[in-house]
LUMTI-540920 format. One record per residue: residue in three letters; x, y, z of N, C-alpha, C, O in turn. Coordinates in steps of 0.001 Angstrom, whole numbers, padded with zeros to 6 digits, always signed. Each point is the difference from the previous one (the first is absolute). Example, Ala and Ser with C-alpha at 12.3 -4.5 7.8 and 13.67 -1.06 7.14 Angstrom:
% residues 2
ALA+013190-005690+007800-000890+001190+000000+000900+001200+000000+001036-000019+000665 SER-001386+001069-001385+000820+001190+000060-000770+001090+000730+000509+001108+000169 
END
This chain:
% residues 89
UNK+002906+012804+006118-000149-001389-000503+001495-000129+001118+000994+000716-000120 UNK-001127-001519+000899+001413-000679+000813+001154-000560-001139-000404-000733-000903 UNK+001915+001122+000980+000268-000319-000312+001060-001181+000927+001188-000083-000312 UNK-001453-000311+000830+000398-000920+001000-000136-001328-000785-001059-000416-000471 UNK+002282-000208+000387-000100-001371-000751-000087-001665+000626+000975-000498+000563 UNK-001822+000007-000687-000137-001873+000623+001131-000563-000771+000490+000283-001094 UNK-000102-001588+002431+000837-000853-001115-000813-000981-001111-001225-000122+000031 UNK+001941-000443-000846-000699-001184-000593+000837-001035+000110+001135-000034-000474 UNK-001762-000973+001201-000205-001125+000794-000184-001006-001863-001088-000001-000576 UNK+002237-000663+000019-000166-000972-000788+000421-001780+000949+000965-000271+000716 UNK-002106-000564-001119+000072-001481+000416+000121-001522-000808-000982-000700-000248 UNK+001434+000586+000135+000233-001316-000800-000434-001042+000643+000642-000149+001040 UNK-001629-000821-001229-000599-001314+000213-000168-000802-000974-000067+000437-001149 UNK-000052-002039+001484-000053-000750-001103-001402-000715+000592-000298-000172+001182 UNK-000423-000169-002318-001259-000447+000683-000054-001308-001439+000554-000013-001099 UNK-001586-001057+001854-000541-001356-001008-000516+000589-000894+000203-000363-001159 UNK-001361+001900+001577-000891+000501-001371-000517+001051+000250+000026+000629+001058 UNK-000878-000210-002711+000211+001562+000322-001013+000308+001160+000292+000958+000715 UNK-001583-001729-000405-001159-000127+000709+000868+000593+001496-000359+000938+000712 UNK+001358-001657-000566+000649-000103+001092+000574+001528+000270-000341+000943+000714 UNK+001350-001193-001629+000256+001910+000287-000367+001184-000082+000565+001075+000201 UNK-002178-001549-000707-000680+001486+000860-001078+000007+000543-000873+000863-000095 UNK+000858-002052+000843-000700-000228+000616+000929+000270+001438-000786+000503+000803 UNK+001994-000626-000241+000737+000834+000327+000601+001124+000140+000850+000312+000834 UNK-001433+000463-001896+000873+001414-000404-000866+000642-000176+000136+001214-000156 UNK-001370-001850+000124-001254+001345+000149-001098-000806+001163-000035-001193+000300 UNK-000770+002277+000174-000832-000329+001369-001320-000641-001117+000018+000242-001207 UNK-001154-001110+001909-001097-001151+000081-000118-000363+000328+000881-000732+000451 UNK-002247+000597-000081-001176-000918+000189+000301-001139+000433+000985-000435-000597 UNK-001432-000343+001466-000120-001102-000060-001613-000560-000363-001040+000614-000236 UNK+001325-001876+000301-001629-000340-000278-001306+000152+000973-000230-000729+000965 UNK-000335+001491-001277-001158+000346+001082-001074-001022+000255-000707-000707-000718 UNK+000848+000889+001960-000649-001148+001096-001350-000481-001050-000306+000550-001058 UNK-000431-001836+001755-001638-000205-000092-000802+000825+000387+000085+000388+001165 UNK-000927+000037-001883-001629+000543+000235-000307-000492+001501-000783+000779+000542 UNK+001058-001532+000042-000587-001084+000953+001031+000469+001256-000428-000536+001023 UNK+001676+001372-000718+000845+000022+000982-000475+001074+000743-000990+000699-000216 UNK+001788-000648+001097-000701+000993+001342+000215+001211-000061+000655+000235-001016 UNK-000912+000817+001689+000000+001131-000466+002445+000310+000457+000909+000684-000469 UNK-001084-001758+001619+001311+000498+000623+000786-001091-000964+001099-000204+000515 UNK-001197-000281-001270+000574-000699-001328+000498+001042-000867+001083+000500-000305 UNK-002315-000372+000029+000586+001394-000922+000760+000861+000269+001122+000093-000498 UNK-001720+000871+001531+001114+000818+000686+001070-000608+000026+000816+000879-000278 UNK-000055-002172+000486+001174-000029+000102+000520+000197-001309+000988+000711-000187 UNK-001826-001523-001092+000622+000292-000586+000185+001333-001112+000853+000242-000854 UNK-001813+000319+001210+000227+001347-000712+001851+000893+001056+000887+000653-000550 UNK-000949-000898+001527+001216+000329+001061+001178-000270-000642+000976+000750+000005 UNK-001076-002180-000753+001499-001010-000910+000038+000718-000784+000953-000402-000667 UNK-001601+001908-000152+000081-000211-001557-000153+001575-000205-000856+000635+000616 UNK+001295-000341-001067+000632-000852-001990+001430-000481+000651+000725+000860+000500 UNK-000325-002240-000509+001673-000478+000165+000215+000804-000914-000822+000496-000771 UNK+002225-000299+000839+001341+000398-000166+001759-000317+000156+000932+000676+000436 UNK-001017-001812-000927+001503-000592+000518+000966+001160+000103+000523+000750+000824 UNK-000577-001015-002104+001745+001426-000044-000129+000713+000845+000996+000447+000569 UNK-002509-000022-000116+000109+001872+001022+001112-000899+001519+001118+000058+000512 UNK-002416-000795-000402+000524-000685+000416+001280-000432+001595+000196+000154+001205 UNK+000353-000809-002580+001342-001177+000149+000737+001248+000231+000613+000100+001063 UNK-000577+001228-002226+001073+001324-000017-000053+000780+001299+000756+000919+000315 UNK-002293-001687+000771-000638+001564+001059+000509+001712-000810+000769+000961+000035 UNK-001675-001470-000557+000173+002028-000462-000937+000422-000540-000474-000204-001118 UNK-000116+001478+002816-001197+000625-000492-000891+000890-001079-001187+000243-000221 UNK+002777+000164-000433-000415+001108-001510-000275-000398-000544-000524+000655-000901 UNK+000531-002609+000721+000639-000164-002172-001272-000027+000084-000725-000016+000995 UNK+000445+000012-002277-001994+000654-000576+000621-000562-001622+000894+000260-000805 UNK-001771-000968+000952-000753-000714-001461+000368+000376-001182+000104-000718-000995 UNK+000153+002155+001107-000339+000516-001116+001059+000303-001191+000011+000291-001196 UNK+001113-000611+002573+001547+000086-000562+000479-001256-000148+001213+000119-000179 UNK-001611-001585+000152+000487-000887+000018-000235-000847-001218-001180-000299-000182 UNK+001821-000032-000459-000007-000763-001195+000598-001004-000174+001137-000066+000465 UNK-001716-001121-001227+000480-001522-000040+000472-000490-001595-000755-000440-000866 UNK+002035+000627+000778+000846-000205-001354-000191-001373-000437+000930-000649+000479 UNK-001370+000217-000872+000110-001871-001071+000435+000129-001087-000489+000681-000901 UNK+001697-001484+000860+000789+000545-001023+000453-001838-000426+000482-000953+000611 UNK-001072+001279-002252+001010-001123-000959+001246-000018-000316+000398+001012-000576 UNK+000605-002114+000827+001404+000223-000082+000247-000954-000809-000534-001085+000227 UNK+001574+001270-001604+000259-001423-000779-000674-001381+000657-001052+000163+000619 UNK+001512-001295-000703-000062-001556-000111-001080+000294+002210-000641-000798+000684 UNK+000862+001641-000552-000337-000395+000837-001911+000553+000899+000025-000046+001230 UNK-001388+000479-001867-000182+000446+000347-000544+000349+001399+000238-000687+000994 UNK-001050+001900-000990-000024+000523+000730+001043+000213+001591-000511+000580+000958 UNK+001444-000928-000904+001605+000344+000274+000092+000692+001360+000229-000605+001047 UNK-000428+001924-001150+000472+001008+000560-001617+000643+000409-001042+000071-000651 UNK+001382+000305+001925-001293+000370+000671+000552+001345+001042+000999-000064+000717 UNK-002029+001407-000857+000783+000468+000536-001052+000597+001024-000779-000942-000144 UNK+000298+001543+000826-000756+001541+000745+000739+000869+000565+000854-000060+000885 UNK-001549+001374-001884+000760+001328+000375-000932+000486+001649-000865-000772+000413 UNK+001086+001676+000127-001019+000641+000632+000991+000858+000768+001149-000273+000348 UNK-001933+001475-000151+000366+001399+001186-000493-000315+001225-000928-000749+000306 UNK+001689+001436+000386-000182-000558+001581-000134+000744+000994-000127-000486+001123 
END
């Protein structure tokens, strides 16, 4: 086992909803095209997916979704006011 350590990056962001936070912080597939689309359109959809805005924005090729965690906290009188995304890049 290698003793080389990798840096840990902590990202903080504010999102309107939990769904938007997870859509940014984790890879996901866009809606699948209808059955009647051409092979070229379907191939283009496959090329665009999965979508992962966080990885694209950070331009970090080594970011692994297994090491990304979205934390959604409720604090005091402002529910869901603190949002964090942790990741190792």
